[in-house]
C-alpha positions, 0 to 999 in steps of 0.5 A: 400819389395815386391821385396824381397818377390817376390810379384807382387803388381799389383795382388790383390791376391798377395797384400792380401797374403802380407798383411796377412803375415805382419799381422801375423808377427806383431801379433807374433813378440816381441814388445819392447818400448824404451824411451829416454830423447831426440831424438836419432840419426837414426844411433844409433836406427839402431844399437840398432835394429840390435843388438835386431834382432841378439840377441833377435828375428829376427822380433822384433818390436821397438817403440821409445818414448820421456820421458824428465824426465829421464835426460839421458839413456833410459827406455826399456819396454816389455809387462811384464818387465821394465828396467830403465837404466836412469840417474834419476833412477841411482841417485835415487838408490844412494840418501842415499849415495849422501846425506851422501857425500853432508852432509860430504862436508857441515860439513867438514867431 
């Protein structure tokens, strides 16, 4: 990072400037939180982050968490919106239809 920004970390003033730049970037960058049922492979996270930075914002910050209750898929949260793309949520939405199918199978309809 220091090399890319041409900062000499041996100089206190340069370190202070870099710290200020990092703080400004962290404060102004969009923050997303994504939860998975299990630890995703690092390569998958890298691809997600690349896509987010190419399509959403070049400085997007991504927090990753685990939520075993979602079964499969993921849940994406922004400061003001929730996108539930989990298997649990999908099955919950289809509960009446699934109950009808099961009842039909049990009663031979």
